[in-house]
C-alpha atoms as a printed R data frame, in Angstrom:
   type eleno elety resid chain resno       x       y       z
1  ATOM     1    CA   MET     A     1  13.600 -10.565   7.885
2  ATOM     2    CA   LYS     A     2  13.243 -11.212   4.199
3  ATOM     3    CA   THR     A     3  12.495  -9.083   1.360
4  ATOM     4    CA   GLU     A     4   9.273 -11.079   0.769
5  ATOM     5    CA   GLU     A     5   8.069 -10.519   4.200
6  ATOM     6    CA   LYS     A     6   9.184  -6.726   3.900
7  ATOM     7    CA   LEU     A     7   7.223  -6.454   0.503
8  ATOM     8    CA   ASP     A     8   4.174  -8.232   2.670
9  ATOM     9    CA   LEU     A     9   4.550  -5.899   5.619
10 ATOM    10    CA   ILE     A    10   4.756  -2.801   3.417
11 ATOM    11    CA   VAL     A    11   1.162  -3.815   1.820
12 ATOM    12    CA   SER     A    12   0.299  -4.479   5.354
13 ATOM    13    CA   LEU     A    13   1.328  -1.111   6.841
14 ATOM    14    CA   LEU     A    14  -0.412   0.792   3.405
15 ATOM    15    CA   GLN     A    15  -3.517  -0.737   4.169
16 ATOM    16    CA   GLU     A    16  -3.341   0.586   7.905
17 ATOM    17    CA   VAL     A    17  -2.505   3.881   6.612
18 ATOM    18    CA   GLU     A    18  -5.288   4.334   4.200
19 ATOM    19    CA   LEU     A    19  -7.722   3.142   6.900
20 ATOM    20    CA   GLU     A    20  -6.399   5.813   9.434
21 ATOM    21    CA   PHE     A    21  -6.363   8.424   6.502
22 ATOM    22    CA   ASN     A    22  -9.912   7.715   5.888
23 ATOM    23    CA   GLU     A    23 -11.383   7.733   9.424
24 ATOM    24    CA   LYS     A    24  -9.310  11.028  10.150
25 ATOM    25    CA   ALA     A    25 -10.804  12.529   7.304
26 ATOM    26    CA   GLU     A    26 -14.266  11.209   7.959
27 ATOM    27    CA   SER     A    27 -13.960  12.970  11.436
28 ATOM    28    CA   ILE     A    28 -13.482  16.218   9.895
29 ATOM    29    CA   LYS     A    29 -16.319  16.200   7.019
30 ATOM    30    CA   ASP     A    30 -18.536  18.233   9.118
31 ATOM    31    CA   ILE     A    31 -15.891  20.753  10.387
32 ATOM    32    CA   ASP     A    32 -14.271  21.558   7.445
33 ATOM    33    CA   LEU     A    33 -15.777  19.899   4.168
34 ATOM    34    CA   PRO     A    34 -13.185  21.506   1.596
35 ATOM    35    CA   LEU     A    35 -10.354  20.105   3.382
36 ATOM    36    CA   TYR     A    36 -12.491  16.452   3.790
37 ATOM    37    CA   ARG     A    37 -12.699  16.571   0.121
38 ATOM    38    CA   MET     A    38  -8.821  17.576  -0.743
39 ATOM    39    CA   LEU     A    39  -8.099  14.673   1.668
40 ATOM    40    CA   THR     A    40 -10.178  11.852   0.269
41 ATOM    41    CA   GLU     A    41  -9.694  12.880  -3.475
42 ATOM    42    CA   HIS     A    42  -5.961  13.501  -3.515
43 ATOM    43    CA   GLY     A    43  -4.576  11.348  -0.452
44 ATOM    44    CA   SER     A    44  -6.848   8.538  -0.172
45 ATOM    45    CA   TYR     A    45  -6.404   8.202  -4.043
46 ATOM    46    CA   PHE     A    46  -2.475   8.500  -3.908
47 ATOM    47    CA   ILE     A    47  -2.454   5.739  -1.465
48 ATOM    48    CA   LYS     A    48  -4.865   3.586  -3.382
49 ATOM    49    CA   GLU     A    49  -2.803   4.007  -6.248
50 ATOM    50    CA   ILE     A    50   0.412   2.810  -4.558
51 ATOM    51    CA   ARG     A    51  -1.599  -0.500  -3.042
52 ATOM    52    CA   LYS     A    52  -3.072  -1.249  -6.759
53 ATOM    53    CA   GLY     A    53   0.537  -0.724  -8.460
54 ATOM    54    CA   LEU     A    54   2.024  -3.462  -6.159
55 ATOM    55    CA   HIS     A    55  -1.077  -5.754  -6.789
56 ATOM    56    CA   SER     A    56  -1.757  -5.170 -10.411
57 ATOM    57    CA   SER     A    57  -1.582  -7.996 -12.740
58 ATOM    58    CA   GLY     A    58   0.113  -9.983 -10.023
59 ATOM    59    CA   ARG     A    59   3.513  -7.858 -10.145
60 ATOM    60    CA   LEU     A    60   3.932  -8.295  -6.475
61 ATOM    61    CA   ASP     A    61   3.719 -11.801  -6.568
62 ATOM    62    CA   THR     A    62   6.026 -12.457  -9.574
63 ATOM    63    CA   PHE     A    63   8.385 -10.353  -7.772
64 ATOM    64    CA   LYS     A    64   8.227 -12.396  -4.972
65 ATOM    65    CA   THR     A    65   8.651 -15.471  -7.396
66 ATOM    66    CA   ARG     A    66  11.860 -13.893  -8.688
67 ATOM    67    CA   LEU     A    67  13.329 -12.842  -5.522
68 ATOM    68    CA   LYS     A    68  12.962 -16.424  -4.401
69 ATOM    69    CA   ARG     A    69  14.642 -17.719  -7.474
70 ATOM    70    CA   ALA     A    70  17.607 -15.430  -6.841
71 ATOM    71    CA   ASP     A    71  17.641 -16.669  -3.316
72 ATOM    72    CA   GLU     A    72  18.073 -20.244  -4.593
73 ATOM    73    CA   LEU     A    73  20.531 -19.352  -6.972
74 ATOM    74    CA   LEU     A    74  22.673 -17.901  -4.252
75 ATOM    75    CA   LYS     A    75  22.338 -20.770  -2.371
76 ATOM    76    CA   ASP     A    76  23.905 -23.436  -5.005
């Protein structure tokens, strides 16, 4: 698996984790509201920040482009 594919996999896995995390938080909302708030305010925020950091200002695409260029140079 190429590095670019691994990066895409990381992004995809983070999206899955965020979705499952939010589903779990919603399932305990009526049982333990303070825990729900802690999960959604801190946990979800943390996961979103990681994903946002990968995508902000095209950083992920720029990084992939540089990796492709490095691969091309290594082939020459």
